VMD Tcl script that builds the backbone (N, CA, C; Angstrom):
set m [mol new atoms 462]
animate dup $m
set s [atomselect $m all]
$s set {name element resname resid chain x y z} {
  {N N MET 1 A 40.932 102.623 83.418}
  {CA C MET 1 A 41.592 103.915 83.472}
  {C C MET 1 A 41.654 104.543 82.075}
  {N N TYR 2 A 41.758 103.689 81.070}
  {CA C TYR 2 A 41.809 104.151 79.677}
  {C C TYR 2 A 40.569 104.991 79.338}
  {N N GLU 3 A 39.410 104.443 79.597}
  {CA C GLU 3 A 38.159 105.144 79.294}
  {C C GLU 3 A 38.017 106.417 80.129}
  {N N PHE 4 A 38.337 106.323 81.410}
  {CA C PHE 4 A 38.214 107.469 82.304}
  {C C PHE 4 A 39.109 108.619 81.841}
  {N N ALA 5 A 40.287 108.275 81.336}
  {CA C ALA 5 A 41.240 109.293 80.861}
  {C C ALA 5 A 40.742 110.009 79.613}
  {N N GLY 6 A 39.930 109.317 78.808}
  {CA C GLY 6 A 39.456 109.914 77.561}
  {C C GLY 6 A 39.843 109.119 76.338}
  {N N GLY 7 A 40.331 107.894 76.538}
  {CA C GLY 7 A 40.635 107.011 75.421}
  {C C GLY 7 A 41.932 107.331 74.692}
  {N N GLU 8 A 42.000 106.869 73.479}
  {CA C GLU 8 A 43.220 106.959 72.667}
  {C C GLU 8 A 43.723 108.396 72.512}
  {N N ASP 9 A 42.822 109.333 72.263}
  {CA C ASP 9 A 43.228 110.729 72.078}
  {C C ASP 9 A 43.896 111.288 73.330}
  {N N ALA 10 A 43.402 110.905 74.496}
  {CA C ALA 10 A 43.981 111.389 75.751}
  {C C ALA 10 A 45.409 110.876 75.933}
  {N N PHE 11 A 45.637 109.621 75.566}
  {CA C PHE 11 A 46.978 109.067 75.730}
  {C C PHE 11 A 47.954 109.593 74.679}
  {N N LEU 12 A 47.444 109.924 73.504}
  {CA C LEU 12 A 48.299 110.570 72.507}
  {C C LEU 12 A 48.679 111.970 72.994}
  {N N ALA 13 A 47.725 112.691 73.567}
  {CA C ALA 13 A 48.026 114.019 74.126}
  {C C ALA 13 A 49.029 113.903 75.272}
  {N N LEU 14 A 48.880 112.875 76.099}
  {CA C LEU 14 A 49.831 112.650 77.199}
  {C C LEU 14 A 51.223 112.377 76.644}
  {N N ALA 15 A 51.321 111.536 75.633}
  {CA C ALA 15 A 52.628 111.214 75.046}
  {C C ALA 15 A 53.276 112.448 74.429}
  {N N ARG 16 A 52.491 113.272 73.756}
  {CA C ARG 16 A 53.050 114.505 73.159}
  {C C ARG 16 A 53.556 115.450 74.246}
  {N N ALA 17 A 52.742 115.642 75.278}
  {CA C ALA 17 A 53.134 116.544 76.369}
  {C C ALA 17 A 54.351 115.998 77.109}
  {N N PHE 18 A 54.367 114.701 77.338}
  {CA C PHE 18 A 55.486 114.065 78.024}
  {C C PHE 18 A 56.770 114.203 77.205}
  {N N HIS 19 A 56.676 113.910 75.930}
  {CA C HIS 19 A 57.858 113.997 75.069}
  {C C HIS 19 A 58.427 115.423 75.082}
  {N N GLN 20 A 57.557 116.410 75.007}
  {CA C GLN 20 A 58.030 117.798 75.034}
  {C C GLN 20 A 58.686 118.119 76.376}
  {N N ARG 21 A 58.087 117.678 77.467}
  {CA C ARG 21 A 58.685 117.912 78.790}
  {C C ARG 21 A 60.070 117.283 78.877}
  {N N CYS 22 A 60.204 116.090 78.315}
  {CA C CYS 22 A 61.506 115.420 78.342}
  {C C CYS 22 A 62.533 116.167 77.497}
  {N N LEU 23 A 62.117 116.667 76.343}
  {CA C LEU 23 A 63.031 117.447 75.515}
  {C C LEU 23 A 63.464 118.733 76.208}
  {N N ASP 24 A 62.581 119.284 77.053}
  {CA C ASP 24 A 62.884 120.521 77.773}
  {C C ASP 24 A 63.701 120.292 79.039}
  {N N ASP 25 A 63.831 119.043 79.473}
  {CA C ASP 25 A 64.580 118.710 80.686}
  {C C ASP 25 A 66.066 118.585 80.346}
  {N N PRO 26 A 66.954 119.228 81.138}
  {CA C PRO 26 A 68.377 119.207 80.796}
  {C C PRO 26 A 69.013 117.810 80.834}
  {N N VAL 27 A 68.464 116.886 81.584}
  {CA C VAL 27 A 69.023 115.530 81.656}
  {C C VAL 27 A 68.352 114.601 80.649}
  {N N LEU 28 A 67.035 114.684 80.537}
  {CA C LEU 28 A 66.295 113.791 79.645}
  {C C LEU 28 A 66.385 114.203 78.179}
  {N N ALA 29 A 66.783 115.423 77.918}
  {CA C ALA 29 A 66.808 115.924 76.537}
  {C C ALA 29 A 67.658 115.039 75.628}
  {N N HIS 30 A 68.811 114.611 76.093}
  {CA C HIS 30 A 69.695 113.825 75.228}
  {C C HIS 30 A 69.049 112.512 74.795}
  {N N PRO 31 A 68.615 111.648 75.716}
  {CA C PRO 31 A 68.017 110.400 75.232}
  {C C PRO 31 A 66.727 110.610 74.443}
  {N N PHE 32 A 65.968 111.641 74.753}
  {CA C PHE 32 A 64.704 111.850 74.058}
  {C C PHE 32 A 64.875 112.560 72.717}
  {N N SER 33 A 66.041 113.093 72.460}
  {CA C SER 33 A 66.267 113.711 71.154}
  {C C SER 33 A 66.676 112.663 70.112}
  {N N HIS 34 A 66.896 111.428 70.554}
  {CA C HIS 34 A 67.279 110.324 69.667}
  {C C HIS 34 A 66.225 109.216 69.756}
  {N N THR 35 A 64.999 109.507 69.361}
  {CA C THR 35 A 63.900 108.572 69.568}
  {C C THR 35 A 63.958 107.333 68.685}
  {N N GLY 36 A 64.630 107.394 67.563}
  {CA C GLY 36 A 64.770 106.217 66.730}
  {C C GLY 36 A 63.616 105.984 65.773}
  {N N HIS 37 A 62.461 105.702 66.277}
  {CA C HIS 37 A 61.311 105.383 65.419}
  {C C HIS 37 A 60.571 106.661 65.034}
  {N N PRO 38 A 60.210 106.831 63.761}
  {CA C PRO 38 A 59.547 108.071 63.340}
  {C C PRO 38 A 58.175 108.296 63.990}
  {N N GLN 39 A 57.560 107.248 64.490}
  {CA C GLN 39 A 56.271 107.392 65.173}
  {C C GLN 39 A 56.409 107.111 66.669}
  {N N HIS 40 A 57.530 107.518 67.221}
  {CA C HIS 40 A 57.804 107.260 68.639}
  {C C HIS 40 A 56.686 107.771 69.546}
  {N N VAL 41 A 56.264 108.992 69.357}
  {CA C VAL 41 A 55.260 109.588 70.233}
  {C C VAL 41 A 53.931 108.841 70.115}
  {N N GLU 42 A 53.529 108.510 68.908}
  {CA C GLU 42 A 52.283 107.776 68.714}
  {C C GLU 42 A 52.361 106.393 69.351}
  {N N ARG 43 A 53.507 105.739 69.199}
  {CA C ARG 43 A 53.674 104.408 69.796}
  {C C ARG 43 A 53.686 104.487 71.316}
  {N N LEU 44 A 54.296 105.533 71.854}
  {CA C LEU 44 A 54.320 105.717 73.302}
  {C C LEU 44 A 52.899 105.909 73.831}
  {N N GLY 45 A 52.131 106.739 73.166}
  {CA C GLY 45 A 50.734 106.923 73.559}
  {C C GLY 45 A 49.953 105.625 73.467}
  {N N GLY 46 A 50.188 104.866 72.419}
  {CA C GLY 46 A 49.529 103.575 72.254}
  {C C GLY 46 A 49.935 102.586 73.327}
  {N N TYR 47 A 51.214 102.628 73.706}
  {CA C TYR 47 A 51.701 101.731 74.772}
  {C C TYR 47 A 50.987 102.039 76.087}
  {N N TRP 48 A 50.972 103.320 76.466}
  {CA C TRP 48 A 50.307 103.679 77.727}
  {C C TRP 48 A 48.823 103.390 77.674}
  {N N ALA 49 A 48.193 103.639 76.547}
  {CA C ALA 49 A 46.762 103.346 76.399}
  {C C ALA 49 A 46.516 101.851 76.626}
  {N N GLU 50 A 47.328 101.024 75.999}
  {CA C GLU 50 A 47.182 99.575 76.136}
  {C C GLU 50 A 47.438 99.126 77.572}
  {N N ALA 51 A 48.482 99.637 78.180}
  {CA C ALA 51 A 48.824 99.239 79.550}
  {C C ALA 51 A 47.740 99.635 80.549}
  {N N LEU 52 A 47.024 100.706 80.247}
  {CA C LEU 52 A 46.033 101.214 81.190}
  {C C LEU 52 A 44.597 100.869 80.793}
  {N N GLY 53 A 44.456 99.785 80.054}
  {CA C GLY 53 A 43.127 99.243 79.814}
  {C C GLY 53 A 42.557 99.405 78.425}
  {N N GLY 54 A 43.320 99.971 77.520}
  {CA C GLY 54 A 42.817 100.174 76.165}
  {C C GLY 54 A 43.138 99.017 75.243}
  {N N PRO 55 A 42.816 99.185 73.968}
  {CA C PRO 55 A 43.070 98.130 72.972}
  {C C PRO 55 A 44.577 97.963 72.739}
  {N N PRO 56 A 44.971 96.879 72.081}
  {CA C PRO 56 A 46.391 96.589 71.861}
  {C C PRO 56 A 47.034 97.471 70.787}
  {N N LEU 57 A 47.026 98.766 71.017}
  {CA C LEU 57 A 47.563 99.706 70.033}
  {C C LEU 57 A 49.065 99.521 69.829}
  {N N TYR 58 A 49.793 99.271 70.902}
  {CA C TYR 58 A 51.244 99.097 70.802}
  {C C TYR 58 A 51.584 97.683 70.322}
  {N N SER 59 A 50.957 96.703 70.927}
  {CA C SER 59 A 51.269 95.308 70.582}
  {C C SER 59 A 50.933 94.963 69.139}
  {N N SER 60 A 49.985 95.684 68.557}
  {CA C SER 60 A 49.619 95.403 67.170}
  {C C SER 60 A 50.687 95.872 66.178}
  {N N VAL 61 A 51.608 96.733 66.624}
  {CA C VAL 61 A 52.656 97.233 65.730}
  {C C VAL 61 A 54.066 96.894 66.215}
  {N N SER 62 A 54.155 96.091 67.281}
  {CA C SER 62 A 55.471 95.739 67.820}
  {C C SER 62 A 55.414 94.336 68.430}
  {N N GLU 63 A 56.492 93.955 69.047}
  {CA C GLU 63 A 56.549 92.655 69.716}
  {C C GLU 63 A 56.253 92.800 71.203}
  {N N GLY 64 A 55.373 93.723 71.556}
  {CA C GLY 64 A 54.898 93.850 72.933}
  {C C GLY 64 A 55.939 94.347 73.917}
  {N N GLN 65 A 55.798 93.895 75.140}
  {CA C GLN 65 A 56.651 94.349 76.233}
  {C C GLN 65 A 58.122 94.036 75.986}
  {N N SER 66 A 58.396 92.899 75.419}
  {CA C SER 66 A 59.794 92.544 75.145}
  {C C SER 66 A 60.450 93.579 74.242}
  {N N ALA 67 A 59.729 94.049 73.233}
  {CA C ALA 67 A 60.281 95.060 72.321}
  {C C ALA 67 A 60.565 96.357 73.055}
  {N N MET 68 A 59.615 96.778 73.907}
  {CA C MET 68 A 59.809 98.028 74.644}
  {C C MET 68 A 61.005 97.909 75.596}
  {N N LEU 69 A 61.090 96.803 76.326}
  {CA C LEU 69 A 62.206 96.628 77.263}
  {C C LEU 69 A 63.538 96.537 76.534}
  {N N HIS 70 A 63.535 95.895 75.382}
  {CA C HIS 70 A 64.764 95.775 74.594}
  {C C HIS 70 A 65.303 97.150 74.179}
  {N N LEU 71 A 64.398 98.077 73.862}
  {CA C LEU 71 A 64.822 99.430 73.483}
  {C C LEU 71 A 65.588 100.128 74.610}
  {N N HIS 72 A 65.265 99.787 75.850}
  {CA C HIS 72 A 65.841 100.469 77.003}
  {C C HIS 72 A 66.935 99.664 77.718}
  {N N ALA 73 A 67.108 98.422 77.352}
  {CA C ALA 73 A 68.051 97.545 78.048}
  {C C ALA 73 A 69.501 97.988 77.839}
  {N N GLY 74 A 70.280 97.823 78.891}
  {CA C GLY 74 A 71.715 98.081 78.817}
  {C C GLY 74 A 72.112 99.538 78.738}
  {N N MET 75 A 71.220 100.450 79.011}
  {CA C MET 75 A 71.507 101.887 78.899}
  {C C MET 75 A 72.237 102.445 80.127}
  {N N GLU 76 A 72.318 101.649 81.168}
  {CA C GLU 76 A 72.984 102.064 82.414}
  {C C GLU 76 A 72.447 103.386 82.938}
  {N N GLU 77 A 71.126 103.487 82.978}
  {CA C GLU 77 A 70.484 104.702 83.464}
  {C C GLU 77 A 70.553 104.764 84.978}
  {N N ASP 78 A 70.692 105.977 85.498}
  {CA C ASP 78 A 70.767 106.122 86.942}
  {C C ASP 78 A 69.415 106.517 87.528}
  {N N ASP 79 A 69.357 106.556 88.859}
  {CA C ASP 79 A 68.102 106.851 89.544}
  {C C ASP 79 A 67.592 108.252 89.240}
  {N N ASP 80 A 68.487 109.213 89.004}
  {CA C ASP 80 A 68.055 110.575 88.697}
  {C C ASP 80 A 67.246 110.606 87.401}
  {N N LEU 81 A 67.673 109.841 86.421}
  {CA C LEU 81 A 66.953 109.781 85.153}
  {C C LEU 81 A 65.541 109.233 85.380}
  {N N ALA 82 A 65.425 108.188 86.189}
  {CA C ALA 82 A 64.118 107.600 86.483}
  {C C ALA 82 A 63.219 108.595 87.216}
  {N N THR 83 A 63.773 109.292 88.188}
  {CA C THR 83 A 62.994 110.277 88.943}
  {C C THR 83 A 62.502 111.386 88.032}
  {N N ARG 84 A 63.360 111.882 87.158}
  {CA C ARG 84 A 62.976 112.935 86.224}
  {C C ARG 84 A 61.906 112.435 85.246}
  {N N PHE 85 A 62.033 111.197 84.808}
  {CA C PHE 85 A 61.070 110.581 83.906}
  {C C PHE 85 A 59.678 110.556 84.556}
  {N N ILE 86 A 59.625 110.118 85.793}
  {CA C ILE 86 A 58.358 110.044 86.528}
  {C C ILE 86 A 57.753 111.436 86.684}
  {N N GLU 87 A 58.558 112.404 87.068}
  {CA C GLU 87 A 58.038 113.762 87.268}
  {C C GLU 87 A 57.547 114.381 85.961}
  {N N CYS 88 A 58.239 114.116 84.862}
  {CA C CYS 88 A 57.768 114.615 83.564}
  {C C CYS 88 A 56.425 113.989 83.209}
  {N N PHE 89 A 56.262 112.716 83.495}
  {CA C PHE 89 A 54.996 112.030 83.213}
  {C C PHE 89 A 53.863 112.638 84.028}
  {N N VAL 90 A 54.100 112.826 85.321}
  {CA C VAL 90 A 53.065 113.378 86.207}
  {C C VAL 90 A 52.669 114.780 85.751}
  {N N ARG 91 A 53.639 115.600 85.415}
  {CA C ARG 91 A 53.333 116.963 84.962}
  {C C ARG 91 A 52.694 116.975 83.569}
  {N N ALA 92 A 53.071 116.021 82.737}
  {CA C ALA 92 A 52.480 115.938 81.403}
  {C C ALA 92 A 50.989 115.599 81.479}
  {N N ALA 93 A 50.582 114.899 82.520}
  {CA C ALA 93 A 49.149 114.612 82.698}
  {C C ALA 93 A 48.375 115.920 82.860}
  {N N ASP 94 A 48.981 116.896 83.533}
  {CA C ASP 94 A 48.358 118.225 83.635}
  {C C ASP 94 A 48.344 118.901 82.267}
  {N N ASP 95 A 49.488 118.884 81.593}
  {CA C ASP 95 A 49.599 119.529 80.278}
  {C C ASP 95 A 48.577 118.967 79.291}
  {N N ALA 96 A 48.321 117.664 79.378}
  {CA C ALA 96 A 47.398 116.999 78.462}
  {C C ALA 96 A 45.950 117.097 78.929}
  {N N ALA 97 A 45.734 117.785 80.034}
  {CA C ALA 97 A 44.390 117.983 80.599}
  {C C ALA 97 A 43.671 116.670 80.894}
  {N N LEU 98 A 44.433 115.683 81.391}
  {CA C LEU 98 A 43.793 114.448 81.823}
  {C C LEU 98 A 42.972 114.743 83.075}
  {N N PRO 99 A 41.970 113.914 83.371}
  {CA C PRO 99 A 41.132 114.175 84.543}
  {C C PRO 99 A 41.964 114.377 85.811}
  {N N SER 100 A 41.555 115.352 86.614}
  {CA C SER 100 A 42.307 115.685 87.825}
  {C C SER 100 A 41.844 114.900 89.044}
  {N N ASP 101 A 40.922 113.955 88.858}
  {CA C ASP 101 A 40.433 113.133 89.951}
  {C C ASP 101 A 41.629 112.557 90.733}
  {N N PRO 102 A 41.686 112.773 92.054}
  {CA C PRO 102 A 42.844 112.332 92.839}
  {C C PRO 102 A 43.112 110.825 92.766}
  {N N THR 103 A 42.078 110.017 92.729}
  {CA C THR 103 A 42.275 108.565 92.656}
  {C C THR 103 A 42.882 108.188 91.309}
  {N N PHE 104 A 42.404 108.806 90.243}
  {CA C PHE 104 A 42.944 108.557 88.910}
  {C C PHE 104 A 44.408 108.993 88.844}
  {N N ARG 105 A 44.691 110.189 89.337}
  {CA C ARG 105 A 46.060 110.698 89.278}
  {C C ARG 105 A 47.014 109.835 90.122}
  {N N GLN 106 A 46.536 109.350 91.258}
  {CA C GLN 106 A 47.388 108.473 92.072}
  {C C GLN 106 A 47.623 107.158 91.333}
  {N N GLY 107 A 46.599 106.662 90.645}
  {CA C GLY 107 A 46.757 105.451 89.848}
  {C C GLY 107 A 47.776 105.627 88.736}
  {N N LEU 108 A 47.748 106.786 88.067}
  {CA C LEU 108 A 48.746 107.074 87.030}
  {C C LEU 108 A 50.152 107.105 87.622}
  {N N ARG 109 A 50.283 107.765 88.758}
  {CA C ARG 109 A 51.596 107.855 89.402}
  {C C ARG 109 A 52.086 106.469 89.828}
  {N N ASP 110 A 51.196 105.698 90.446}
  {CA C ASP 110 A 51.578 104.344 90.852}
  {C C ASP 110 A 52.020 103.527 89.650}
  {N N TYR 111 A 51.278 103.666 88.546}
  {CA C TYR 111 A 51.633 102.929 87.333}
  {C C TYR 111 A 53.023 103.333 86.840}
  {N N ILE 112 A 53.263 104.634 86.685}
  {CA C ILE 112 A 54.530 105.052 86.080}
  {C C ILE 112 A 55.714 104.743 87.002}
  {N N GLU 113 A 55.499 104.790 88.297}
  {CA C GLU 113 A 56.571 104.401 89.224}
  {C C GLU 113 A 56.884 102.919 89.080}
  {N N TRP 114 A 55.837 102.092 89.001}
  {CA C TRP 114 A 56.044 100.655 88.828}
  {C C TRP 114 A 56.711 100.387 87.478}
  {N N ALA 115 A 56.186 100.986 86.411}
  {CA C ALA 115 A 56.695 100.740 85.064}
  {C C ALA 115 A 58.153 101.184 84.926}
  {N N THR 116 A 58.478 102.316 85.521}
  {CA C THR 116 A 59.850 102.810 85.463}
  {C C THR 116 A 60.795 101.856 86.191}
  {N N SER 117 A 60.347 101.357 87.317}
  {CA C SER 117 A 61.136 100.381 88.065}
  {C C SER 117 A 61.335 99.102 87.260}
  {N N ASP 118 A 60.284 98.663 86.569}
  {CA C ASP 118 A 60.371 97.451 85.753}
  {C C ASP 118 A 61.387 97.631 84.622}
  {N N VAL 119 A 61.351 98.774 83.966}
  {CA C VAL 119 A 62.307 99.055 82.896}
  {C C VAL 119 A 63.726 99.193 83.461}
  {N N HIS 120 A 63.826 99.851 84.610}
  {CA C HIS 120 A 65.131 100.129 85.218}
  {C C HIS 120 A 65.900 98.846 85.558}
  {N N ARG 121 A 65.204 97.771 85.839}
  {CA C ARG 121 A 65.923 96.544 86.188}
  {C C ARG 121 A 66.672 95.939 85.011}
  {N N TYR 122 A 66.372 96.388 83.788}
  {CA C TYR 122 A 67.113 95.939 82.612}
  {C C TYR 122 A 68.172 96.954 82.190}
  {N N SER 123 A 68.405 97.949 83.004}
  {CA C SER 123 A 69.340 99.011 82.681}
  {C C SER 123 A 70.820 98.590 82.698}
  {N N PRO 124 A 71.224 97.680 83.580}
  {CA C PRO 124 A 72.649 97.324 83.587}
  {C C PRO 124 A 73.129 96.778 82.243}
  {N N ARG 125 A 74.365 97.109 81.916}
  {CA C ARG 125 A 74.978 96.614 80.677}
  {C C ARG 125 A 74.913 95.083 80.673}
  {N N GLY 126 A 74.573 94.515 79.551}
  {CA C GLY 126 A 74.502 93.067 79.413}
  {C C GLY 126 A 73.171 92.455 79.825}
  {N N SER 127 A 72.202 93.280 80.215}
  {CA C SER 127 A 70.895 92.745 80.605}
  {C C SER 127 A 70.246 92.042 79.417}
  {N N VAL 128 A 69.589 90.938 79.701}
  {CA C VAL 128 A 68.909 90.168 78.664}
  {C C VAL 128 A 67.409 90.242 78.921}
  {N N VAL 129 A 66.682 90.659 77.917}
  {CA C VAL 129 A 65.230 90.768 78.001}
  {C C VAL 129 A 64.616 89.477 77.465}
  {N N PRO 130 A 63.762 88.834 78.251}
  {CA C PRO 130 A 63.100 87.631 77.745}
  {C C PRO 130 A 62.175 87.958 76.572}
  {N N GLY 131 A 62.050 87.056 75.650}
  {CA C GLY 131 A 61.125 87.234 74.536}
  {C C GLY 131 A 59.706 86.871 74.940}
  {N N GLY 132 A 58.755 87.333 74.176}
  {CA C GLY 132 A 57.367 86.935 74.363}
  {C C GLY 132 A 56.617 87.591 75.509}
  {N N LEU 133 A 57.183 88.650 76.111}
  {CA C LEU 133 A 56.467 89.322 77.197}
  {C C LEU 133 A 55.355 90.188 76.628}
  {N N THR 134 A 54.210 90.132 77.264}
  {CA C THR 134 A 53.091 90.964 76.852}
  {C C THR 134 A 53.093 92.264 77.651}
  {N N VAL 135 A 52.464 93.280 77.110}
  {CA C VAL 135 A 52.363 94.566 77.798}
  {C C VAL 135 A 51.588 94.338 79.095}
  {N N PRO 136 A 52.195 94.683 80.232}
  {CA C PRO 136 A 51.503 94.504 81.510}
  {C C PRO 136 A 50.235 95.351 81.556}
  {N N GLN 137 A 49.220 94.832 82.192}
  {CA C GLN 137 A 47.947 95.535 82.306}
  {C C GLN 137 A 47.804 96.123 83.701}
  {N N TRP 138 A 47.499 97.390 83.759}
  {CA C TRP 138 A 47.366 98.119 85.009}
  {C C TRP 138 A 45.924 98.586 85.136}
  {N N SER 139 A 45.365 98.467 86.327}
  {CA C SER 139 A 43.996 98.895 86.556}
  {C C SER 139 A 43.955 99.856 87.745}
  {N N TRP 140 A 42.760 100.244 88.115}
  {CA C TRP 140 A 42.581 101.114 89.277}
  {C C TRP 140 A 43.188 100.489 90.530}
  {N N ASP 141 A 43.268 99.163 90.559}
  {CA C ASP 141 A 43.797 98.453 91.730}
  {C C ASP 141 A 45.264 98.064 91.579}
  {N N GLY 142 A 45.915 98.490 90.524}
  {CA C GLY 142 A 47.322 98.172 90.321}
  {C C GLY 142 A 47.516 97.142 89.227}
  {N N LEU 143 A 48.618 96.426 89.305}
  {CA C LEU 143 A 48.971 95.438 88.298}
  {C C LEU 143 A 47.931 94.328 88.290}
  {N N VAL 144 A 47.451 93.991 87.104}
  {CA C VAL 144 A 46.429 92.957 86.946}
  {C C VAL 144 A 47.101 91.589 86.948}
  {N N ALA 145 A 46.570 90.668 87.729}
  {CA C ALA 145 A 47.091 89.302 87.757}
  {C C ALA 145 A 47.058 88.725 86.346}
  {N N GLY 146 A 48.070 87.957 86.017}
  {CA C GLY 146 A 48.121 87.355 84.700}
  {C C GLY 146 A 48.884 88.179 83.690}
  {N N SER 147 A 49.601 89.204 84.159}
  {CA C SER 147 A 50.377 90.044 83.239}
  {C C SER 147 A 51.762 89.447 82.983}
  {N N GLY 148 A 51.797 88.179 82.696}
  {CA C GLY 148 A 53.048 87.514 82.309}
  {C C GLY 148 A 54.074 87.504 83.409}
  {N N GLU 149 A 55.325 87.716 83.054}
  {CA C GLU 149 A 56.440 87.702 84.001}
  {C C GLU 149 A 56.249 88.737 85.098}
  {N N HIS 150 A 55.445 89.729 84.849}
  {CA C HIS 150 A 55.278 90.851 85.764}
  {C C HIS 150 A 54.295 90.554 86.891}
  {N N GLU 151 A 53.623 89.416 86.814}
  {CA C GLU 151 A 52.597 89.079 87.792}
  {C C GLU 151 A 53.165 89.100 89.203}
  {N N GLY 152 A 52.403 89.675 90.089}
  {CA C GLY 152 A 52.765 89.672 91.489}
  {C C GLY 152 A 53.614 90.847 91.928}
  {N N ARG 153 A 54.152 91.626 90.997}
  {CA C ARG 153 A 54.955 92.790 91.379}
  {C C ARG 153 A 54.099 94.018 91.405}
  {N N ARG 154 A 54.239 94.772 92.448}
  {CA C ARG 154 A 53.544 96.054 92.514}
  {C C ARG 154 A 54.243 96.962 93.467}
}
mol reanalyze $m
mol bondsrecalc $m
mol representation Tube
mol addrep $m
């Protein structure tokens, strides 16, 4: 999916468009206005690129999936936030001019729905994120077997 999307540049464009959509959303604006890391958008693009078949752009500068989940753990996010997050991602794919192929777009949607659900399970206060998790790999057929703790979920 990484190559089909257009590689690293496509995922950086997606991250920029997504971040702007979140800043423009009345609910998502607050958490997205406090990104923390000065290269948040670049890291987000690298994370999605890596998860969708690209090189380890995110893992090479962080502690992989555990680091990403740790950033979001214990935030007590509700379902509305997750729904808005997914919709911003789907619309950002249009903004970033990613391929409009229906199979590709459905794969992106399936991925972000799964990924949001995976992050959401660490939302309750006091959630503990296991160390050593690798960025899950997603393909045209869904979650790739062997993606660590995430194996078997789809």
